[in-house]
Structure formats: C-alpha cells, structure tokens
C-alpha positions, 0 to 999 in steps of 0.5 A: 450501460457500464462496460468493464473491458479487460483487454490486458493491454498496456498503454504508452499514452492517454491517446492510446487509451482513448483510441482503444475506447473509441474502437470498443464504442465506449463513451468514457474512460476512467483513469485509475492508473495510480502511480502510472499516472505520473508517466501515462498522463504526465501527472507531475503531482503523482508520486510514490509513498514508500512503505516497509513491512516485515512478514511473520508466519502466523502459525509459528510466530511466538507471542509475548505473554502479557501481565494479564494473560493466564496460564493458558499460554500465548495469545490465540487470537490476533487483532489488527493494530495501528497507531500513529501516536508517540512513542510508538509511531507517527504519521510518517512512521506508524506502528501496525500489525495486520493479521491476514491469512497465514501471515502477520504483517508488521509495519511501517512507513509512509515516506513521500517521494522516497524511492529506495527499493531495499529495506534499510538497516535502521528501518529493520530495527524499527520494525523489529521494535514495532513487532515487539511493541505489538506482542511478538516475541522477537527474541524467539521468532524471526521474520520470514520475509520483508517487503518494500513497496510504493503507494500512489500519493498526490497532495490533493485528490483528483476527480475531474473530466480532462478537457484536453483529452475529451472528445465529443464522443469519449470523456476521460475522467481522472480519479 
C-alpha cells in the first residue's frame, strides 16, 4: 500500500523523518528533498545550479517582425525555444524562451555552485540579447520581472537504499 503523508512538517534530520515514519506505521521513506539533501542528509555532492530569467508580459510583449511574416502584424502564437548551440548559447548559458500562461520567460543559465542571489548586470544584458534572438522587440518592450533560482544538482544520479538509516521496519531510499 502506498501512503502519501502530507504532514507539513519540516525535519531537522533524517532521524526525525524516520521517527515520524515509524509513528505513522510506514515501511519506507523516499527522500526527494533536492537541495535540502545537502543539509538534511549530509549529501556533500548535492549543490545548487544557478538559473537566471527575465519575465515579459505575454499580452503586451511586442514581437519583432521576421522577413517571412506578412502584413498580418506581429506573431500571434508563441513557441517554446531552447538552444545550447553557438552562437546563441552553450551548455552553461543556454538561450531559451518559454511561453507559460500570461508570461514569457527568457533565460538562462546553468551554473553549478554559483551562489549569487541577484541578477548580475552582464547577465541581464545577455538575457536581453537572448530575448532579441528569440523574437522579442527589446527596443519597444521591457521585462516586467527577473528571477534567480537554484536547481538541485549532483554529479551522478542517486537511487539507493541507505544502509545507515534503514532499520528492519523502515527503509530509507534516496532519489
């Protein structure tokens, strides 16, 4: 039987998680704590990979005309675009546009172990260039927001039973 327990609890240690699992009569704990695993599970290989984005309002964002467009006006449909190929991007500094809801997101970066929480001026310039490359008229449209965040990263994937924190009653599986 699978049990999804939404306790809302925040744990200070793996032992705390295991104790709660025991009190709930669980036979296993699946650890998917992402970046939290570095502290919670002493996973020294888990680090953050920094990403940066600019946000545009999808309804008011002015698109550049391409040479193939007719006089019907600006693009009416958006496509998600991602490239890591030069000259637009690279593995660490991809160029992408993602249309989602009322927002167009332009990115990006994938910088392992970079802990800066603010957008750097040179990154903002590169993101503006990315926006132009993917069809946004950056002379007439300004971003409505910016974002810096961190994705979990480890050099190898992990899916293993933890022998140190596994008892005869409860298994701890790291994923």
